[in-house]
KESEKE-748674 format. One record per residue (C-alpha): residue in three letters; y, z, x. Coordinates in steps of 0.02 Angstrom, whole numbers, plus 50000, padded with zeros to 5 digits. Each point is the difference from the previous one (the first is absolute). Layout:
REM KESEKE-748674
alaYZX/...
//
This chain:
REM KESEKE-748674
unk487085081649429/unk498245002350005/unk499744984249871/unk500904988450112/unk499234984150079/unk499605002250170/unk500434982450084/unk499924992450167/unk501834997350020/unk501325015050022/unk500295011849860/unk501215012650035/unk500815013249875/unk501765006249972/unk500614983650116/unk502024999550044/unk500544981949945/unk501505002550093/unk499584990350138/unk499094987849917/unk501734993449903/unk501284989450093/unk501315012449914/unk499095012250097/unk499975012549837/unk498875008149892/unk498785014349974/unk498054999649983/unk498714991849929/unk498545009549926/unk498894989250090/unk500314985150113/unk498494987650008/unk499864987050130/unk498554988549953/unk499014993550139/unk499454984949931/unk499814992849810/unk498365006149966/unk500605017650057/unk501554995549874/unk498954996449872/unk498555013750017/unk501585013349980/unk501044995649867/unk498274996449912/unk499455019050024/unk501865008450002/unk500165011349847/unk500784989649867/unk501575013849989/unk500494995650172/unk501434988850000/unk499974987650120/unk501784993250067/unk499694984550127/unk501364999750150/unk500424985850098/unk500985002050156/unk501355010249902/unk501304987850038/unk500734999449821/unk499395020249945/unk501015016549986/unk498565012550004/unk500985016249910/unk500125016750095/unk498585007849912/unk498764986550020/unk498694990749895/unk498625008349890/unk498844985350036/unk498844992850117/unk501084987350099/unk499134985750081/unk500564991550142/unk499084983650078/unk500014996350179/unk498714990150115/unk498844989949912/unk501344998149866/unk501334988350098/unk498934984150047/unk500994983549975/unk498954983849995/unk500584982149972/unk499184984749911/unk501054985249989/unk501435006849889/unk499195014449932/unk500345016950091/unk498975017149972/unk500675016450037/unk499375016050015/unk501035012649882/unk500525010250164/unk500544982350086/unk501845000950034/unk501024989049909/unk500824992550160/unk498424998050091/unk499294991849862/unk501654986849989/unk499834999350188/unk498144994750015/unk500154988049839/unk501384990650100/unk498934999450173/unk498484990349883/unk501534989249933/unk500155008549842/unk501755005749925/unk499925018349915/unk501715003850111/unk500875006949842/unk498775016050041/unk500715002250184/unk501635009449965/unk499035011249862/unk499545018050073/unk498205007349961/unk498484991849965/unk498804988749893/unk499465012849859/unk501815004949959/unk500884982350009/unk498704995649863/unk500215016349896/unk501794998250008/unk500134980349995/unk501185000650166/unk501054985950033/unk501464991850084/unk501024984550033/unk499534996849807/unk498035000350030/unk498865012849948/unk498265004550018/unk499734992849818/unk500594982450068/unk498355000650117/unk498525013749944/unk498544992949947/unk498955015249978/unk499895017650052/unk498365011350041/unk500205018349932/unk498655014649993/unk500325007849834/unk500235020849961/unk497985000149984/unk499464989850135/unk499964983249952/unk500504984650101/unk500914986649883/unk500804982950028/unk501515000649885/unk500944982150010/unk501864999050029/unk500444996549819/unk499145014849925/unk501165011750114/unk501604995949901/unk501115000150148/unk501875000749968/unk501425005750107/unk499615014050078/unk498645004549896/unk498044996349961/unk498555004149886/unk498725008550120/unk499315015549911/unk500355016350063/unk498805007150136/unk499294982950039/unk499984995550184/unk500364983250062/unk499034994150138/unk500414982650041/unk501244986349928/unk499534980750008/unk501634989650022/unk500274981349989/unk501564993550126/unk500484982450035/unk499924990750157/unk501175001550141/unk500364996850176/unk499555015550105/unk501604997650108/unk501394997149842/unk498975016949899/unk500165010150142/unk501944992650036/unk500365004549814/unk499255017850031/unk501065003350140/unk501514995349893/unk499555011349855/unk499745015750131/unk501674995050073/unk500905001449856/unk499055014649943/unk500595009550150/unk501604996149977/unk500315006249801/unk498685011549985/unk499885018850081/unk498364994850112/unk500235013750126/unk499925013549864/unk498965009349899/unk500094990849837/unk498654995649880/unk500584981449975/unk501124998649839/unk500285014349891/unk500434991249838/unk499474984549921/unk501414988049971/unk500584998349831/unk499994981449984/unk498115002850005/unk499634989450148/unk499925001050182/unk501424993050116/unk499714981650050/unk500864997850154/unk500764983149950/unk501784995750009/unk500285000549826/unk499275017849968/unk500985008749878/unk500295020150030/unk500825004949838/unk498405009849940/unk499355006050178/unk499635019150009/unk501035000550161/unk501574991049930/unk499995011449824/unk499715016050135/unk501354993150114/unk501254999649832/unk499485018849953/unk500635005250176/unk498265007350047/unk499734989350180/unk499705013850090/unk499965014849906/unk499145014750059/unk498785013449937/unk499345013550131/unk499134988350110/unk500084984849901/unk501184985649998/unk500174982449903/unk500164988750165/unk501844995750057/unk499204981550050/unk499134997549845/unk500395010549849/unk498094999449914/unk499135006250144/unk499675019049979/unk500115007250184/unk499195017450079/unk501385003750120/unk498935013450060/unk499295016549908/unk500164992349834/unk498925006649864/unk499174989449869/unk501155011249874/unk501554993750104/unk499394983150003/unk499484997649802/unk501655011149961/unk501054987450081/unk499244984849936/unk500115008249813/unk501875003350041/unk500084982150053/unk499374994849831/unk501185011049906/unk501504994450095/unk499444981449971/unk499715002949800/unk501675007849984/unk501054986850088/unk499184985149945/unk498735005749836/unk498494992150121/unk498475011050009/unk499094996150172/unk498215002650018/unk499125006750135/unk499024989350113/unk499415013450133/unk498535007749913/unk500215019149973/unk498465010749974/unk499665019750026/unk500445014649952/unk501905007850040/unk499825016050147/unk499175012649895/unk500945013850121/
//
């Protein structure tokens, strides 16, 4: 498009997105923009024609891009947006920083943000989804974020204005998160490292971490994450109601509900986005028929079906 801005970063037309998602599926974006730095991102959004939709994309850990691709300019942050700094118990992380890296860097500095260690993906997605595990959420530690508006303005948003709830936030569509500030609690680096090692061991024992998945497929009907505590109840866990509906290990095309953890949707090889989403919808239907519980997707599904 002749009226598109000319940025310093990389702007690629008709860019397939399958290699940028953990599930390895998805058609092309009309445009993929990888900004060189913050000024490049701001200038690009300011000049981008207003009728072009913008879709910020992290590392694709919680995403199904449909086979027909996305009619938008996808923005993917990389180097220049992944810094991590610690000042006392305050941790500032770029939106492209991996959750696991933020947890580890914080722990090394004696700051407890260990709940982030086993959350797949990057900080931008974690904030947008109010990610959490072991009973702790982004909302419990988030101070503020910096974001670039659709018009290119840089704004600071206090955490309270994001209306963070279970797996959702109120960030306006098309705004791009660029940085988040967290406040952790002091902790002994060795003790924090040991806790994270234990969390990883438990995750690897119970989840299909070697398979192509996108983390938890559906939100827990109870409306909160597993706490990891001995008194945790499972009655309204997504995996439990999926099991009870007989859908553990269910298959559609190259898609499967993991036999190891039935709330994980797996690309066993050669799955299309339609296979994955179709199997997920079959699971939702079976669960509703069996228990009357309506499962809600935790994985974000975007784009259009294959146009054939």
